[in-house]
PyMOL Python script that loads the backbone (N, CA, C, O; Angstrom):
from pymol import cmd

cmd.read_pdbstr("""\
ATOM      1  N   MET A   1       2.665   4.046 -38.060  1.00  0.00           N
ATOM      2  CA  MET A   1       2.140   3.311 -37.397  1.00  0.00           C
ATOM      3  C   MET A   1       2.885   2.562 -36.440  1.00  0.00           C
ATOM      4  O   MET A   1       2.437   2.449 -35.299  1.00  0.00           O
ATOM      5  N   ASP A   2       4.042   2.001 -36.786  1.00  0.00           N
ATOM      6  CA  ASP A   2       4.938   1.476 -35.740  1.00  0.00           C
ATOM      7  C   ASP A   2       5.298   2.380 -34.546  1.00  0.00           C
ATOM      8  O   ASP A   2       5.448   1.874 -33.434  1.00  0.00           O
ATOM      9  N   LYS A   3       5.436   3.656 -34.738  1.00  0.00           N
ATOM     10  CA  LYS A   3       5.731   4.403 -33.652  1.00  0.00           C
ATOM     11  C   LYS A   3       4.646   4.533 -32.647  1.00  0.00           C
ATOM     12  O   LYS A   3       4.906   4.490 -31.445  1.00  0.00           O
ATOM     13  N   LYS A   4       3.399   4.696 -33.112  1.00  0.00           N
ATOM     14  CA  LYS A   4       2.245   4.743 -32.301  1.00  0.00           C
ATOM     15  C   LYS A   4       2.147   3.238 -31.475  1.00  0.00           C
ATOM     16  O   LYS A   4       1.953   3.203 -30.260  1.00  0.00           O
ATOM     17  N   HIS A   5       2.275   2.263 -32.131  1.00  0.00           N
ATOM     18  CA  HIS A   5       2.337   0.942 -31.582  1.00  0.00           C
ATOM     19  C   HIS A   5       3.351   0.816 -30.344  1.00  0.00           C
ATOM     20  O   HIS A   5       2.997   0.528 -29.201  1.00  0.00           O
ATOM     21  N   PHE A   6       4.660   1.075 -30.748  1.00  0.00           N
ATOM     22  CA  PHE A   6       5.631   1.305 -29.678  1.00  0.00           C
ATOM     23  C   PHE A   6       5.408   2.222 -28.513  1.00  0.00           C
ATOM     24  O   PHE A   6       5.832   1.851 -27.418  1.00  0.00           O
ATOM     25  N   ALA A   7       4.802   3.361 -28.614  1.00  0.00           N
ATOM     26  CA  ALA A   7       4.483   4.353 -27.761  1.00  0.00           C
ATOM     27  C   ALA A   7       3.369   3.727 -26.896  1.00  0.00           C
ATOM     28  O   ALA A   7       3.502   3.729 -25.672  1.00  0.00           O
ATOM     29  N   LEU A   8       2.262   3.183 -27.486  1.00  0.00           N
ATOM     30  CA  LEU A   8       1.259   2.587 -26.726  1.00  0.00           C
ATOM     31  C   LEU A   8       1.873   1.456 -25.900  1.00  0.00           C
ATOM     32  O   LEU A   8       1.548   1.398 -24.714  1.00  0.00           O
ATOM     33  N   LYS A   9       2.770   0.502 -26.420  1.00  0.00           N
ATOM     34  CA  LYS A   9       3.307  -0.460 -25.668  1.00  0.00           C
ATOM     35  C   LYS A   9       4.120  -0.025 -24.406  1.00  0.00           C
ATOM     36  O   LYS A   9       4.008  -0.626 -23.338  1.00  0.00           O
ATOM     37  N   LYS A  10       4.824   0.894 -24.557  1.00  0.00           N
ATOM     38  CA  LYS A  10       5.451   1.604 -23.484  1.00  0.00           C
ATOM     39  C   LYS A  10       4.765   2.235 -22.560  1.00  0.00           C
ATOM     40  O   LYS A  10       5.209   2.329 -21.416  1.00  0.00           O
ATOM     41  N   LEU A  11       3.520   2.786 -22.942  1.00  0.00           N
ATOM     42  CA  LEU A  11       2.635   3.296 -21.910  1.00  0.00           C
ATOM     43  C   LEU A  11       2.077   2.449 -21.114  1.00  0.00           C
ATOM     44  O   LEU A  11       1.953   2.633 -19.903  1.00  0.00           O
ATOM     45  N   LEU A  12       1.599   1.199 -21.887  1.00  0.00           N
ATOM     46  CA  LEU A  12       0.941  -0.083 -20.945  1.00  0.00           C
ATOM     47  C   LEU A  12       2.053  -0.652 -20.114  1.00  0.00           C
ATOM     48  O   LEU A  12       1.729  -1.146 -19.034  1.00  0.00           O
ATOM     49  N   GLU A  13       3.298  -0.653 -20.458  1.00  0.00           N
ATOM     50  CA  GLU A  13       4.290  -1.216 -19.574  1.00  0.00           C
ATOM     51  C   GLU A  13       4.379  -0.513 -18.307  1.00  0.00           C
ATOM     52  O   GLU A  13       4.391  -1.121 -17.236  1.00  0.00           O
ATOM     53  N   ALA A  14       4.444   0.773 -18.400  1.00  0.00           N
ATOM     54  CA  ALA A  14       4.559   1.740 -17.463  1.00  0.00           C
ATOM     55  C   ALA A  14       3.329   1.723 -16.460  1.00  0.00           C
ATOM     56  O   ALA A  14       3.448   1.775 -15.236  1.00  0.00           O
ATOM     57  N   VAL A  15       2.180   1.648 -17.125  1.00  0.00           N
ATOM     58  CA  VAL A  15       1.064   1.644 -16.292  1.00  0.00           C
ATOM     59  C   VAL A  15       1.091   0.158 -15.472  1.00  0.00           C
ATOM     60  O   VAL A  15       0.812   0.198 -14.274  1.00  0.00           O
ATOM     61  N   GLU A  16       1.363  -0.925 -15.978  1.00  0.00           N
ATOM     62  CA  GLU A  16       1.316  -2.234 -15.387  1.00  0.00           C
ATOM     63  C   GLU A  16       2.265  -2.083 -14.282  1.00  0.00           C
ATOM     64  O   GLU A  16       1.956  -2.462 -13.152  1.00  0.00           O
ATOM     65  N   LYS A  17       3.443  -1.534 -14.549  1.00  0.00           N
ATOM     66  CA  LYS A  17       4.613  -1.372 -13.427  1.00  0.00           C
ATOM     67  C   LYS A  17       4.138  -0.732 -12.284  1.00  0.00           C
ATOM     68  O   LYS A  17       4.384  -1.186 -11.166  1.00  0.00           O
ATOM     69  N   GLU A  18       3.399   0.406 -12.477  1.00  0.00           N
ATOM     70  CA  GLU A  18       3.039   1.169 -11.417  1.00  0.00           C
ATOM     71  C   GLU A  18       1.867   0.530 -10.714  1.00  0.00           C
ATOM     72  O   GLU A  18       1.827   0.709  -9.497  1.00  0.00           O
ATOM     73  N   LEU A  19       0.898  -0.188 -11.271  1.00  0.00           N
ATOM     74  CA  LEU A  19      -0.084  -0.963 -10.593  1.00  0.00           C
ATOM     75  C   LEU A  19       0.550  -2.111  -9.753  1.00  0.00           C
ATOM     76  O   LEU A  19       0.048  -2.394  -8.665  1.00  0.00           O
ATOM     77  N   LEU A  20       1.565  -2.736 -10.190  1.00  0.00           N
ATOM     78  CA  LEU A  20       2.110  -3.780  -9.449  1.00  0.00           C
ATOM     79  C   LEU A  20       3.267  -3.380  -8.471  1.00  0.00           C
ATOM     80  O   LEU A  20       3.924  -4.273  -7.936  1.00  0.00           O
ATOM     81  N   HIS A  21       3.524  -2.105  -8.234  1.00  0.00           N
ATOM     82  CA  HIS A  21       4.285  -1.422  -7.440  1.00  0.00           C
ATOM     83  C   HIS A  21       3.743  -1.529  -5.929  1.00  0.00           C
ATOM     84  O   HIS A  21       2.680  -1.019  -5.577  1.00  0.00           O
ATOM     85  N   LYS A  22       4.610  -2.261  -5.066  1.00  0.00           N
ATOM     86  CA  LYS A  22       4.292  -2.392  -3.517  1.00  0.00           C
ATOM     87  C   LYS A  22       4.507  -1.071  -2.980  1.00  0.00           C
ATOM     88  O   LYS A  22       5.566  -0.529  -3.297  1.00  0.00           O
ATOM     89  N   PRO A  23       3.623  -0.378  -2.147  1.00  0.00           N
ATOM     90  CA  PRO A  23       4.136   0.717  -1.415  1.00  0.00           C
ATOM     91  C   PRO A  23       5.344   0.437  -0.381  1.00  0.00           C
ATOM     92  O   PRO A  23       5.503  -0.708   0.043  1.00  0.00           O
ATOM     93  N   ASN A  24       6.095   1.370  -0.025  1.00  0.00           N
ATOM     94  CA  ASN A  24       7.102   1.242   0.852  1.00  0.00           C
ATOM     95  C   ASN A  24       6.494   1.183   2.322  1.00  0.00           C
ATOM     96  O   ASN A  24       5.295   1.315   2.568  1.00  0.00           O
ATOM     97  N   LYS A  25       7.381   0.990   3.154  1.00  0.00           N
ATOM     98  CA  LYS A  25       7.015   0.779   4.651  1.00  0.00           C
ATOM     99  C   LYS A  25       6.480   2.102   5.390  1.00  0.00           C
ATOM    100  O   LYS A  25       5.651   2.101   6.300  1.00  0.00           O
ATOM    101  N   LYS A  26       7.118   3.262   4.819  1.00  0.00           N
ATOM    102  CA  LYS A  26       6.719   4.579   5.298  1.00  0.00           C
ATOM    103  C   LYS A  26       5.132   4.963   4.968  1.00  0.00           C
ATOM    104  O   LYS A  26       4.369   5.539   5.743  1.00  0.00           O
ATOM    105  N   THR A  27       4.831   4.502   3.637  1.00  0.00           N
ATOM    106  CA  THR A  27       3.516   4.867   3.216  1.00  0.00           C
ATOM    107  C   THR A  27       2.462   3.885   3.891  1.00  0.00           C
ATOM    108  O   THR A  27       1.336   4.225   4.255  1.00  0.00           O
ATOM    109  N   LEU A  28       2.999   2.635   3.998  1.00  0.00           N
ATOM    110  CA  LEU A  28       2.045   1.701   4.618  1.00  0.00           C
ATOM    111  C   LEU A  28       1.770   2.145   6.183  1.00  0.00           C
ATOM    112  O   LEU A  28       0.639   2.076   6.664  1.00  0.00           O
ATOM    113  N   ASP A  29       2.807   2.563   6.863  1.00  0.00           N
ATOM    114  CA  ASP A  29       2.765   3.277   8.302  1.00  0.00           C
ATOM    115  C   ASP A  29       1.747   4.287   8.251  1.00  0.00           C
ATOM    116  O   ASP A  29       0.808   4.268   9.047  1.00  0.00           O
ATOM    117  N   ARG A  30       1.884   5.248   7.284  1.00  0.00           N
ATOM    118  CA  ARG A  30       1.022   6.444   7.262  1.00  0.00           C
ATOM    119  C   ARG A  30      -0.472   6.000   6.975  1.00  0.00           C
ATOM    120  O   ARG A  30      -1.342   6.491   7.695  1.00  0.00           O
ATOM    121  N   LEU A  31      -0.790   5.222   6.107  1.00  0.00           N
ATOM    122  CA  LEU A  31      -2.148   4.550   5.856  1.00  0.00           C
ATOM    123  C   LEU A  31      -2.737   3.864   7.078  1.00  0.00           C
ATOM    124  O   LEU A  31      -3.930   3.967   7.364  1.00  0.00           O
ATOM    125  N   SER A  32      -1.788   3.099   7.851  1.00  0.00           N
ATOM    126  CA  SER A  32      -2.225   2.578   8.978  1.00  0.00           C
ATOM    127  C   SER A  32      -2.725   3.469   9.990  1.00  0.00           C
ATOM    128  O   SER A  32      -3.759   3.248  10.622  1.00  0.00           O
ATOM    129  N   MET A  33      -1.959   4.519  10.149  1.00  0.00           N
ATOM    130  CA  MET A  33      -2.410   5.742  11.134  1.00  0.00           C
ATOM    131  C   MET A  33      -3.517   6.337  10.810  1.00  0.00           C
ATOM    132  O   MET A  33      -4.206   6.825  11.706  1.00  0.00           O
ATOM    133  N   LEU A  34      -3.916   6.420   9.463  1.00  0.00           N
ATOM    134  CA  LEU A  34      -5.319   6.906   9.068  1.00  0.00           C
ATOM    135  C   LEU A  34      -6.524   5.950   9.596  1.00  0.00           C
ATOM    136  O   LEU A  34      -7.633   6.366   9.930  1.00  0.00           O
ATOM    137  N   ALA A  35      -6.102   4.585   9.610  1.00  0.00           N
ATOM    138  CA  ALA A  35      -7.133   3.680  10.105  1.00  0.00           C
ATOM    139  C   ALA A  35      -7.118   3.495  11.460  1.00  0.00           C
ATOM    140  O   ALA A  35      -7.833   2.614  11.938  1.00  0.00           O
ATOM    141  N   GLY A  36      -6.325   4.275  12.265  1.00  0.00           N
ATOM    142  CA  GLY A  36      -6.303   4.358  13.790  1.00  0.00           C
ATOM    143  C   GLY A  36      -5.336   3.336  14.502  1.00  0.00           C
ATOM    144  O   GLY A  36      -5.559   2.952  15.651  1.00  0.00           O
ATOM    145  N   PHE A  37      -4.411   2.976  13.873  1.00  0.00           N
ATOM    146  CA  PHE A  37      -3.262   2.109  14.292  1.00  0.00           C
ATOM    147  C   PHE A  37      -1.981   2.829  14.323  1.00  0.00           C
ATOM    148  O   PHE A  37      -1.711   3.751  13.552  1.00  0.00           O
ATOM    149  N   GLN A  38      -1.202   2.381  15.237  1.00  0.00           N
ATOM    150  CA  GLN A  38       0.276   3.033  15.224  1.00  0.00           C
ATOM    151  C   GLN A  38       1.165   3.003  14.064  1.00  0.00           C
ATOM    152  O   GLN A  38       1.851   3.948  13.673  1.00  0.00           O
ATOM    153  N   ASN A  39       1.089   1.769  13.519  1.00  0.00           N
ATOM    154  CA  ASN A  39       1.947   1.481  12.411  1.00  0.00           C
ATOM    155  C   ASN A  39       1.380   0.363  11.609  1.00  0.00           C
ATOM    156  O   ASN A  39       0.286  -0.094  11.940  1.00  0.00           O
ATOM    157  N   TRP A  40       2.069  -0.160  10.504  1.00  0.00           N
ATOM    158  CA  TRP A  40       1.606  -1.100   9.679  1.00  0.00           C
ATOM    159  C   TRP A  40       1.713  -2.470  10.450  1.00  0.00           C
ATOM    160  O   TRP A  40       0.774  -3.251  10.300  1.00  0.00           O
ATOM    161  N   ASP A  41       2.630  -2.793  11.159  1.00  0.00           N
ATOM    162  CA  ASP A  41       2.804  -4.052  11.938  1.00  0.00           C
ATOM    163  C   ASP A  41       1.645  -4.188  12.967  1.00  0.00           C
ATOM    164  O   ASP A  41       1.203  -5.323  13.144  1.00  0.00           O
ATOM    165  N   THR A  42       1.097  -3.133  13.679  1.00  0.00           N
ATOM    166  CA  THR A  42       0.007  -3.343  14.523  1.00  0.00           C
ATOM    167  C   THR A  42      -1.389  -3.367  13.745  1.00  0.00           C
ATOM    168  O   THR A  42      -2.412  -3.846  14.235  1.00  0.00           O
ATOM    169  N   PHE A  43      -1.324  -2.889  12.685  1.00  0.00           N
ATOM    170  CA  PHE A  43      -2.562  -2.912  11.755  1.00  0.00           C
ATOM    171  C   PHE A  43      -2.595  -4.550  11.229  1.00  0.00           C
ATOM    172  O   PHE A  43      -3.702  -5.086  11.181  1.00  0.00           O
ATOM    173  N   GLN A  44      -1.597  -5.202  10.905  1.00  0.00           N
ATOM    174  CA  GLN A  44      -1.467  -6.423  10.309  1.00  0.00           C
ATOM    175  C   GLN A  44      -1.828  -7.372  11.569  1.00  0.00           C
ATOM    176  O   GLN A  44      -2.541  -8.348  11.337  1.00  0.00           O
ATOM    177  N   GLU A  45      -1.377  -7.142  12.890  1.00  0.00           N
ATOM    178  CA  GLU A  45      -1.815  -7.824  13.956  1.00  0.00           C
ATOM    179  C   GLU A  45      -3.257  -7.946  14.163  1.00  0.00           C
ATOM    180  O   GLU A  45      -3.894  -8.984  14.337  1.00  0.00           O
ATOM    181  N   ALA A  46      -3.683  -6.744  14.121  1.00  0.00           N
ATOM    182  CA  ALA A  46      -5.269  -6.601  14.212  1.00  0.00           C
ATOM    183  C   ALA A  46      -6.011  -7.401  13.200  1.00  0.00           C
ATOM    184  O   ALA A  46      -6.965  -8.136  13.457  1.00  0.00           O
ATOM    185  N   LEU A  47      -5.483  -7.193  12.012  1.00  0.00           N
ATOM    186  CA  LEU A  47      -6.221  -7.755  10.730  1.00  0.00           C
ATOM    187  C   LEU A  47      -6.068  -9.308  10.787  1.00  0.00           C
ATOM    188  O   LEU A  47      -7.010  -9.990  10.386  1.00  0.00           O
ATOM    189  N   HIS A  48      -4.997  -9.874  11.236  1.00  0.00           N
ATOM    190  CA  HIS A  48      -4.782 -11.265  11.266  1.00  0.00           C
ATOM    191  C   HIS A  48      -4.832 -11.956  12.659  1.00  0.00           C
ATOM    192  O   HIS A  48      -4.501 -13.130  12.824  1.00  0.00           O
ATOM    193  N   GLY A  49      -5.289 -11.104  13.685  1.00  0.00           N
ATOM    194  CA  GLY A  49      -5.066 -11.675  14.983  1.00  0.00           C
ATOM    195  C   GLY A  49      -6.263 -11.212  15.800  1.00  0.00           C
ATOM    196  O   GLY A  49      -7.314 -10.829  15.286  1.00  0.00           O
ATOM    197  N   GLU A  50      -6.025 -11.274  17.142  1.00  0.00           N
ATOM    198  CA  GLU A  50      -7.234 -10.800  18.071  1.00  0.00           C
ATOM    199  C   GLU A  50      -7.142  -9.271  18.435  1.00  0.00           C
ATOM    200  O   GLU A  50      -8.105  -8.729  18.977  1.00  0.00           O
ATOM    201  N   ALA A  51      -6.059  -8.609  18.160  1.00  0.00           N
ATOM    202  CA  ALA A  51      -5.918  -7.257  18.497  1.00  0.00           C
ATOM    203  C   ALA A  51      -6.820  -6.298  17.703  1.00  0.00           C
ATOM    204  O   ALA A  51      -7.320  -6.599  16.619  1.00  0.00           O
ATOM    205  N   ASP A  52      -6.989  -5.130  18.321  1.00  0.00           N
ATOM    206  CA  ASP A  52      -7.788  -4.129  17.557  1.00  0.00           C
ATOM    207  C   ASP A  52      -7.072  -2.823  17.832  1.00  0.00           C
ATOM    208  O   ASP A  52      -6.068  -2.861  18.543  1.00  0.00           O
ATOM    209  N   ALA A  53      -7.481  -1.706  17.350  1.00  0.00           N
ATOM    210  CA  ALA A  53      -6.933  -0.371  17.376  1.00  0.00           C
ATOM    211  C   ALA A  53      -7.146   0.027  18.716  1.00  0.00           C
ATOM    212  O   ALA A  53      -6.500   1.048  18.950  1.00  0.00           O
ATOM    213  N   LYS A  54      -7.787  -0.368  19.677  1.00  0.00           N
ATOM    214  CA  LYS A  54      -7.907  -0.007  21.031  1.00  0.00           C
ATOM    215  C   LYS A  54      -6.695  -0.238  21.810  1.00  0.00           C
ATOM    216  O   LYS A  54      -6.243   0.583  22.609  1.00  0.00           O
ATOM    217  N   THR A  55      -6.176  -1.390  21.554  1.00  0.00           N
ATOM    218  CA  THR A  55      -4.979  -1.879  22.183  1.00  0.00           C
ATOM    219  C   THR A  55      -3.707  -0.917  21.970  1.00  0.00           C
ATOM    220  O   THR A  55      -2.740  -0.959  22.730  1.00  0.00           O
ATOM    221  N   ASN A  56      -3.784  -0.131  20.975  1.00  0.00           N
ATOM    222  CA  ASN A  56      -2.642   0.936  20.695  1.00  0.00           C
ATOM    223  C   ASN A  56      -2.844   2.059  21.704  1.00  0.00           C
ATOM    224  O   ASN A  56      -1.840   2.699  22.018  1.00  0.00           O
ATOM    225  N   TYR A  57      -3.959   2.364  22.227  1.00  0.00           N
ATOM    226  CA  TYR A  57      -4.135   3.576  23.107  1.00  0.00           C
ATOM    227  C   TYR A  57      -4.473   3.189  24.518  1.00  0.00           C
ATOM    228  O   TYR A  57      -5.380   3.797  25.087  1.00  0.00           O
ATOM    229  N   LYS A  58      -3.824   2.232  25.128  1.00  0.00           N
ATOM    230  CA  LYS A  58      -4.314   1.954  26.578  1.00  0.00           C
ATOM    231  C   LYS A  58      -3.576   3.077  27.213  1.00  0.00           C
ATOM    232  O   LYS A  58      -2.627   3.670  26.701  1.00  0.00           O
ATOM    233  N   GLU A  59      -4.141   3.329  28.468  1.00  0.00           N
ATOM    234  CA  GLU A  59      -3.708   4.235  29.317  1.00  0.00           C
ATOM    235  C   GLU A  59      -2.711   3.626  30.410  1.00  0.00           C
ATOM    236  O   GLU A  59      -2.222   4.354  31.274  1.00  0.00           O
TER     237      GLU A  59
END
""", "prot")
cmd.dss("prot")
cmd.show_as("cartoon", "prot")
cmd.util.cbc("prot")
cmd.orient("prot")
């Protein structure tokens, strides 16, 4: 029973660690591109400011 308890505890710790893991900058940049932005920084500017995705594609 102790082995099962220990294994379950380790599994839960691993799941919690992965859920709390923050994605790296490269991953955030790629996700931002899917949303129509050039990178994470421009996405954040649009999210918290006046800009939108159109400002990234001015001619």
